[in-house]
C-alpha positions in Angstrom: 54.5 86.9 107.9 51.6 85.5 105.7 50.0 84.3 109.0 50.2 87.8 110.5 48.9 89.4 107.3 46.0 86.8 107.2 44.9 87.5 110.8 45.3 91.3 110.6 43.8 92.0 107.3 40.2 92.2 108.5 41.1 94.7 111.2 43.3 96.5 108.7 40.4 96.9 106.3 38.1 98.2 109.0 40.8 100.9 109.7 41.4 99.5 113.2 45.1 98.7 112.8 48.1 99.8 110.5 49.3 96.7 108.8 52.9 98.1 108.4 53.0 98.7 112.1 51.6 95.1 112.9 54.5 93.6 110.8 57.1 95.9 112.2 56.1 95.2 115.9 56.1 91.5 115.2 59.9 91.6 114.5 59.5 89.6 111.5 59.7 92.7 109.2 63.3 93.3 110.0 64.0 89.6 109.9 62.6 89.3 106.5 64.9 91.9 105.1 67.8 90.3 106.8 67.0 86.6 105.9 64.3 86.5 103.3 64.7 84.3 100.4 67.2 85.9 98.0 67.7 89.0 100.1 70.8 87.8 101.9 72.4 86.9 98.5 71.3 90.4 97.2 72.9 92.3 100.2 76.0 90.3 99.6 76.0 91.2 95.9 75.4 95.0 96.7 78.4 94.9 99.2 80.8 93.2 96.8 79.9 95.4 93.8 80.2 98.5 95.8 83.5 97.2 97.2 84.8 96.9 93.6 83.9 100.5 92.9 85.3 101.8 96.1 88.6 100.1 95.4 88.8 102.2 92.3 87.3 105.4 93.9 88.1 105.3 97.6 87.0 108.9 98.3 83.4 108.8 97.2 80.4 110.5 98.8 77.9 107.6 99.1 74.2 107.9 99.7 71.7 105.1 100.5 68.0 105.8 100.0 65.3 103.8 101.8 68.0 102.4 104.2 65.3 101.4 106.7 66.7 99.1 109.3 70.0 98.7 107.6 70.2 95.3 106.2 72.0 96.5 103.0 73.9 99.1 105.0 75.6 96.5 107.2 76.8 94.5 104.1 78.0 97.5 102.3 80.0 99.0 105.2 81.5 95.5 105.8 82.8 95.2 102.3 84.0 98.8 101.7 85.7 99.3 105.1 87.0 102.9 105.2 87.2 103.3 101.3 84.8 106.3 101.2 84.7 110.0 102.2 81.2 110.0 103.6 78.2 107.8 103.9 74.6 109.2 104.3 71.8 106.8 104.8 68.2 108.2 104.3 64.6 107.0 104.7 61.2 108.7 104.9 61.1 108.5 108.7 63.4 109.7 111.3 62.4 106.6 113.2 65.1 104.7 111.5 67.8 106.9 112.8 68.5 104.9 115.9 69.0 101.7 114.0 71.4 103.3 111.5 73.4 105.1 114.3 73.9 101.7 115.9 75.3 100.3 112.6 77.6 103.3 112.2 78.9 102.9 115.8 79.7 99.4 115.3 81.4 100.1 112.0 83.6 102.9 113.7 84.7 100.4 116.4 85.7 97.8 113.7 87.2 100.3 111.2 88.7 103.3 113.3 88.7 106.3 110.9 87.3 109.8 110.6 84.8 109.2 107.8 81.5 111.0 108.1 78.5 108.7 108.5 75.1 110.3 109.0 71.3 109.5 108.7 68.9 112.0 107.2 65.3 112.1 106.0 64.7 112.0 102.3 61.5 111.6 100.3 62.9 110.4 96.9 59.5 111.2 95.3 59.9 114.9 95.9 62.7 117.2 94.6 65.8 116.5 96.8 67.2 120.0 96.1 64.1 121.5 97.8 64.9 119.2 100.7 68.3 120.6 101.2 70.4 118.1 99.2 73.2 119.4 97.0 72.7 118.9 93.3 75.4 116.6 92.0 76.6 116.2 95.6 77.1 112.4 95.6 79.3 110.0 93.8 77.4 106.8 94.4 73.8 106.1 95.3 72.4 102.7 96.4 68.8 101.8 96.3 67.8 98.5 97.8 64.4 97.4 97.0 62.9 100.9 97.3 62.4 102.5 93.9 59.4 100.4 92.9 57.5 101.6 95.9 57.0 105.0 94.4 54.2 106.5 92.4 56.1 107.4 89.3 59.3 105.5 88.4 60.5 108.2 86.0 60.1 110.9 88.5 61.9 109.0 91.2 64.8 108.2 88.9 65.1 111.9 87.8 65.1 113.0 91.4 67.9 110.4 92.0 69.8 111.8 89.1 69.7 115.3 90.5 71.9 114.4 93.5 74.4 112.2 91.5 77.4 114.0 89.8 77.9 113.2 86.1 79.9 110.0 86.1 78.5 108.9 89.4 77.2 105.3 90.0 73.7 104.1 90.7 73.5 100.6 92.3 70.0 99.1 92.5 68.4 95.9 93.7 64.8 95.4 92.7 62.4 92.4 92.8 61.9 91.3 89.2 58.4 91.5 87.7 59.1 88.5 85.4 59.9 86.1 88.2 57.9 87.8 91.1 54.8 89.2 89.5 52.9 88.8 92.7 53.1 85.5 94.7 54.3 85.6 98.2 55.7 89.1 98.1 52.3 90.3 96.7 50.4 88.5 99.4 52.6 90.0 102.1 53.3 93.6 100.9 49.9 93.8 98.9 48.5 94.6 102.4 50.6 97.8 102.5 49.6 101.0 100.6 53.1 101.3 99.0 52.4 98.1 97.0 49.7 100.0 94.9 51.5 103.3 94.4 52.1 102.6 90.8 48.6 101.8 89.6 48.1 105.1 87.7 51.4 104.3 86.0 50.1 101.0 84.7 51.6 98.8 87.4 48.3 97.2 88.3 49.0 93.7 89.6 52.3 94.7 91.3 54.6 97.7 91.3 57.5 95.6 89.9 58.9 95.8 86.4 61.3 93.9 84.2 64.9 94.3 83.8 64.3 95.4 80.2 61.9 98.1 81.6 64.4 99.3 84.0 67.0 99.7 81.2 64.5 101.9 79.2 63.6 104.0 82.3 67.3 104.6 83.1 68.1 105.8 79.5 65.1 108.2 79.7 66.0 109.9 82.9 69.9 110.7 82.5 71.4 107.4 83.0 73.5 105.0 80.8 71.0 102.2 81.1 72.1 98.8 82.8 75.8 98.6 82.5 76.5 95.7 84.7 74.1 93.2 86.3 74.0 90.0 88.4 74.2 86.8 86.3 70.9 85.7 84.6 70.7 82.5 86.8 70.9 84.8 89.9 67.9 86.8 88.5 65.7 83.8 87.6 66.4 81.7 90.8 66.2 84.5 93.3 63.7 86.8 91.6 65.7 90.0 91.8 67.2 92.5 89.1 70.5 93.7 90.5 72.3 96.2 88.3 74.6 99.2 88.1 74.2 102.3 86.0 76.1 105.5 85.5 74.8 109.1 85.6 75.7 110.6 82.2 75.9 114.0 80.5 77.5 114.9 77.2 81.1 114.7 78.5 80.5 111.4 80.2 78.8 110.0 77.2 81.8 111.1 75.0 84.1 109.3 77.3 81.9 106.1 77.2 81.6 106.2 73.4 84.3 108.6 72.0 84.1 107.2 68.4 80.4 107.8 68.2 80.6 111.4 69.5 83.6 112.9 67.6 83.8 116.7 67.1 83.9 118.0 63.4 87.5 119.0 63.9 90.0 116.2 64.4 91.0 116.2 68.1 94.5 115.0 67.3 96.9 117.0 65.1 99.6 114.4 65.0 99.3 110.7 65.8 102.2 108.4 66.0 101.6 104.5 65.8 104.7 102.5 66.6 104.7 98.7 66.0 103.8 96.0 63.3 106.9 94.0 63.4 104.7 90.8 63.9 101.9 89.5 61.7 99.3 90.3 64.5 100.4 93.9 65.3 100.9 94.5 61.5 97.1 93.7 60.9 96.1 95.8 64.0 98.2 98.7 62.9 96.7 98.9 59.5 93.1 98.8 61.1 94.1 101.4 63.4 95.5 103.5 60.6 92.1 103.4 58.8 90.0 104.2 62.0 92.5 107.1 62.9 91.4 109.0 59.8 88.2 110.0 61.7 90.1 111.5 64.7 93.6 112.3 63.6 94.7 115.1 61.1 98.0 113.3 60.3 99.1 109.7 61.2 102.8 108.8 61.2 103.6 105.1 61.0 106.8 103.4 62.4 107.5 99.6 62.8 110.2 100.0 65.4 111.4 102.5 67.9 114.6 103.0 66.0 112.7 104.4 63.0 110.9 107.2 64.9 111.8 110.7 63.8 111.5 112.4 67.1 112.0 115.8 65.6 108.3 115.6 64.4 107.0 114.7 68.0 105.8 117.8 69.9 104.0 118.3 73.1 100.6 118.1 71.3 101.4 114.7 69.7 99.7 111.5 70.6 101.8 108.3 70.5 100.4 104.7 70.4 103.1 102.1 71.0 102.5 98.4 70.2 106.1 97.5 70.3 105.8 95.4 73.6 103.2 93.3 71.9 105.8 92.4 69.2 108.5 91.7 71.9 109.1 93.3 75.3 111.5 96.1 74.7 113.5 95.3 77.8 114.0 91.6 76.9 117.7 91.2 75.7 117.8 95.0 75.2 121.0 96.3 73.5 122.6 99.7 74.1 121.3 101.0 70.7 117.7 99.8 71.5 117.9 101.6 75.0 119.0 104.7 73.2 116.0 104.5 70.9 113.8 104.0 73.9 114.8 106.9 76.0 113.5 109.7 73.8 109.9 108.2 74.0 110.1 108.9 77.8 112.1 112.1 78.0 109.8 114.7 76.0 106.2 116.0 76.7 103.5 114.2 74.8 100.4 112.0 75.3 101.2 108.3 75.0 99.4 105.0 75.2 101.7 102.1 75.7 100.4 98.6 75.3 101.8 95.4 77.0 100.8 91.9 77.4 101.2 89.4 80.2 102.7 91.8 82.7 100.8 90.5 85.5 101.8 86.9 84.8 103.8 85.2 82.1 105.9 88.3 80.8 107.8 90.0 83.6 109.9 92.1 81.2 106.8 94.1 80.4 106.8 95.3 84.1 110.3 96.8 83.3 108.7 99.1 80.8 106.0 100.1 83.2 108.5 100.9 86.0 110.5 102.9 83.6 107.5 104.8 82.5 106.3 105.5 86.0 109.7 107.0 87.0 109.5 109.2 83.9 106.0 110.5 84.7 107.4 111.9 88.0 110.4 113.5 86.2 109.2 114.8 82.9 106.7 117.7 82.9 104.0 117.4 80.3 104.4 113.6 79.8 101.0 112.0 80.0 101.4 108.3 80.0 99.0 105.4 80.3 99.8 101.6 80.2 97.3 99.2 78.9 98.0 95.5 79.6 96.2 93.0 77.4 95.9 89.3 78.5 95.1 88.0 75.0 96.4 90.5 72.3 94.4 88.6 69.6 91.2 89.7 71.1 92.1 93.4 71.0 90.5 95.4 68.3 91.6 98.5 66.6 88.4 100.1 67.7 89.1 99.5 71.3 92.7 100.9 71.0 91.1 104.1 69.4 88.6 104.5 72.2 91.4 104.1 74.8 93.5 106.8 72.9 90.6 109.3 72.8 89.7 108.7 76.5 93.3 109.3 77.4 93.4 112.5 75.3 90.2 113.8 77.0 91.2 113.2 80.6 94.7 114.6 80.1 93.8 117.9 78.5 92.2 120.7 80.4 89.5 121.2 77.7 88.2 117.7 77.9 89.2 116.6 81.4 86.6 115.1 83.6 87.9 115.4 87.2 88.3 112.2 89.1 85.4 111.3 91.5 85.4 113.7 94.5 88.7 115.5 94.3 89.7 115.3 98.0 92.6 117.0 99.8 94.4 115.6 102.8 97.0 117.1 105.0 99.7 115.1 106.7 102.8 115.6 108.8 106.0 114.2 107.2 109.5 113.9 108.4 111.1 115.7 105.5 110.0 117.4 102.3 109.8 115.3 99.1 108.2 115.6 95.7 106.5 112.1 96.0 105.4 110.9 99.3 104.1 107.6 100.5 102.2 107.9 103.9 100.0 105.5 105.9 96.3 106.4 105.3 95.8 106.6 109.1 98.4 109.5 109.2 96.3 111.7 106.7 93.8 114.2 107.9 90.9 115.0 105.6 90.6 118.7 104.7 86.9 119.7 104.4 85.7 122.3 101.8 86.6 125.9 102.9 86.9 129.3 101.3 90.6 129.5 102.3 93.3 129.1 99.7 95.5 126.1 100.1 98.4 128.4 101.0 96.4 130.3 103.5 95.2 127.1 105.1 98.7 125.6 105.3 100.1 128.7 106.9 97.3 128.8 109.5 97.7 125.1 110.3 101.5 125.6 110.8 100.8 128.5 113.1 98.5 126.4 115.1 101.0 123.6 115.4 103.7 126.0 116.6 101.3 127.4 119.1 100.6 124.0 120.4 104.2 123.1 120.7 104.9 126.2 122.8 101.8 126.1 125.0 100.8 122.6 125.5 103.4 121.9 128.1 102.4 124.9 130.1 99.9 124.4 133.0 96.5 125.9 132.5 96.1 129.0 134.7 99.9 129.2 135.2 101.1 132.3 137.3 104.0 132.8 134.9 103.7 134.5 131.5 104.9 133.8 128.1 106.9 136.5 126.0 107.0 136.3 122.3 109.5 138.3 120.3 108.9 139.2 116.7 106.3 136.6 115.8 104.7 136.6 112.4 100.9 137.7 112.6 99.6 134.2 112.3 101.7 132.7 115.0 101.0 135.7 117.3 97.3 135.2 116.7 97.4 131.5 117.2 99.5 131.8 120.5 97.1 134.6 121.7 94.0 132.5 121.3 95.5 129.3 122.7 97.1 131.1 125.8 93.8 132.8 126.4 91.9 129.5 126.5 94.4 128.2 129.1 94.3 131.4 131.2 98.0 132.1 130.5 99.3 135.7 130.1 100.9 136.3 126.7 103.1 139.3 126.0 104.3 140.2 122.5 107.3 142.2 121.8 108.0 143.7 118.4 111.0 145.8 117.2 109.9 149.3 116.4 110.8 149.2 112.6 109.3 145.8 112.0 106.0 146.9 110.2 105.2 143.3 109.1 104.7 142.2 112.7 102.3 144.9 113.8 99.3 142.7 113.7 100.2 141.1 117.1 97.3 141.5 119.7 97.3 145.3 120.7 96.4 144.7 124.2 99.6 142.8 125.0 102.0 144.3 122.5 105.2 146.1 123.5 107.3 147.9 120.9 111.0 148.0 121.7 113.6 150.2 120.0 116.8 148.9 118.3 119.7 148.4 120.6 117.6 148.5 123.7 119.6 148.3 127.0 119.6 145.3 129.1 118.4 147.3 132.0 115.3 148.3 130.0 114.8 144.9 128.9 114.8 143.5 132.5 111.9 145.8 133.4 109.9 144.0 130.7 111.2 140.5 131.2 110.2 140.1 134.8 111.0 137.1 137.0 107.5 135.7 136.3 108.4 134.9 132.6 108.1 131.1 132.4 108.6 130.9 128.5 110.4 133.1 126.0 109.8 132.6 122.3 112.3 134.4 120.1 111.4 134.3 116.3 113.9 136.8 114.9 115.8 135.4 112.1 119.5 136.3 112.2 120.1 136.7 108.5 117.2 139.1 108.1 117.5 140.8 111.4 121.1 142.1 110.8 119.9 144.7 108.4 117.4 146.0 110.9 119.8 145.9 113.9 117.3 143.5 115.6 119.6 140.5 116.3 121.2 142.4 119.1 117.8 142.9 120.8 117.2 139.1 120.4 120.5 138.3 122.1 120.0 140.8 124.8 116.5 139.4 125.6 117.9 135.9 125.9 120.6 137.1 128.3 118.1 138.8 130.6 115.8 135.8 131.1 115.6 134.3 134.6 117.3 130.9 135.0 114.0 128.9 135.2 112.7 130.3 131.9 112.2 127.9 128.9 113.7 129.3 125.7 112.4 128.6 122.3 113.8 130.0 119.0 113.6 129.3 115.3 116.3 126.6 115.7 114.3 124.8 118.4 110.9 125.1 116.7 111.8 124.6 113.0 113.8 122.0 111.1 114.0 120.5 107.6 114.0 117.0 109.0 112.1 115.2 111.7 111.8 111.7 113.2 110.7 109.0 110.5 109.5 106.6 113.2 107.4 109.3 115.2 105.8 110.7 112.1 104.6 107.2 111.0 103.6 105.7 114.3 102.3 108.5 116.5 98.5 108.7 116.7 99.0 111.9 119.0 100.5 113.6 116.0 97.4 112.9 113.9 95.2 114.2 116.8 97.5 117.3 117.0 97.1 117.9 113.3 93.3 117.4 113.3 92.9 120.0 116.1 95.2 122.4 114.4 93.2 122.0 111.1 89.9 122.5 113.0 91.1 125.6 114.7 92.5 127.0 111.5 89.2 126.6 109.6 87.3 128.3 112.5 89.8 131.1 112.6 89.8 131.6 108.8 86.0 131.7 108.8 85.9 134.3 111.6 88.9 136.4 110.9 90.5 138.2 107.9 93.4 136.0 107.0 96.7 137.8 106.2 98.2 137.2 102.7 100.3 134.0 102.5 103.9 134.1 101.2 104.2 131.5 98.4 107.4 130.6 96.8 108.3 128.0 94.0 111.0 125.3 94.5 112.9 126.8 91.6 113.0 130.2 93.3 113.9 128.7 96.6 116.9 127.0 95.2 118.1 129.8 93.1 117.6 133.0 95.2 120.2 134.3 97.4 117.9 136.0 100.0 116.8 133.9 102.9 113.0 133.7 103.6 112.0 135.9 106.5 108.7 134.4 107.3 108.8 130.8 108.6 105.2 130.3 107.5 106.1 130.8 103.9 104.6 128.0 101.7 106.8 126.3 99.2 104.8 125.2 96.1 
């Protein structure tokens, strides 16, 4: 590259050639970013640090600025796999789109998933909102060797901050001014205009700055400063500053340093500290008591679980348990000790429970964690967090206090900061349950929509029912499908799907049934109660190839419609396929099919896509929603099969 620059500079200075184009056409430009000294190690570092973040937050919206030919993109995608919601790579020129698309295509082959991966143009020196990007629209931004090549570093960082949500992460790799003030990079890239963009800002010899300067700039532009960085030896040997920062606002700053930003009024009314039977925990409890005076109106102290006065504990109480640091509570537990333990997990409260060695030498601590996890799923209002400490002697009362305040913030609506990218998925399961464990490959991502959750679920269910009914019918079939007493959403879904397959659909409704009058008017037939078989035979011609009866017996008896349903079934030609509520709906399905069938996922994806299109185009009818408690207690049977249980 130095040879090409040396040969081309005279012509570049005379304006005969573009040095950037000279380097790019030589092929060495791309090879430098892939194999240049230190760059391979830096791309590996970026990939691994992003993998750690993605393991913790697997549904992030990621954006990469200055992606270029994709040296960093390849490493990042190889490490994070499918642990992201969307990945947007950007650059100044659309000319890099082809290279990025090739990387995305290869990644999709190696990691089959439905994650969105796109390329778009972004000039990070200009306001990204004016370029069509959403303010706070991303959870993680990666900048690999790009920020220094801008006119004003503060302006660039402020623009970056605009598209990161509060709490979002910034991952940066930059050549370091202290170890690469010019040298070989300066000789090569000094031939490019971008190397001198920072002259007016005082970056005269090179555009690079030190790690200390990066920390100052970050703190001045809405970031936390350098939180994590590559080891010092990495920086001095390879000449790069690699670091992670976080986008902050007042709420995030309070989470990061809760003791330094306490409100005037104590956030905790009643604090309960349990523990102190050993010398170490006794000392820790005393220090914790002193610090708690700054954030708790009243502090209650108990050495053992048996001493706790549970009549004083209320839903607004905060409990800190150090008892497992004294001795694991499940180790040689007696009946009396178990009775003392149970009330801690059976009433609403906010609780921080400390353990030690649960990931190694102290398996009894895992029993406490398992007990607590079960309680969380059973006790409404119990907010519980476990904190395992490898070396209790290194734990300070200040650290415990900060954990308590963070837990309080994230568990209360007033202080809660929502997890990164609240994401919704829809999945088909073999039976209803409160807690579900499903393979990630079975879940279909729900994009943002104006529809309520209940309306979307009802529309998806209707589309699935329509697919089950019509997918087995030949396109352009000469026969027709007759649907009796279908809810409006199902009737609409069948009508649209039948029309797309050029199949005639006829909708019969009983004359009194006002709820079902939204069936397509052009093909709707209203029949009177107790209609005769001879009259029905004139409607149900021999060309009927499928009959769908959606009358529910328990609700139809009052309206005298069940007889119409039975009469219709008796009038059907022998070859006609019959579908009813009993054949279409069930509380239980096949466990093996639900887990292993890729076709079910495709069916669900198509149903979701069709539902969103329909919801955006049509007025969606009100969705019936019923609670589990009402479902189990009421005597009346649900009349609409699309009722949502919440």
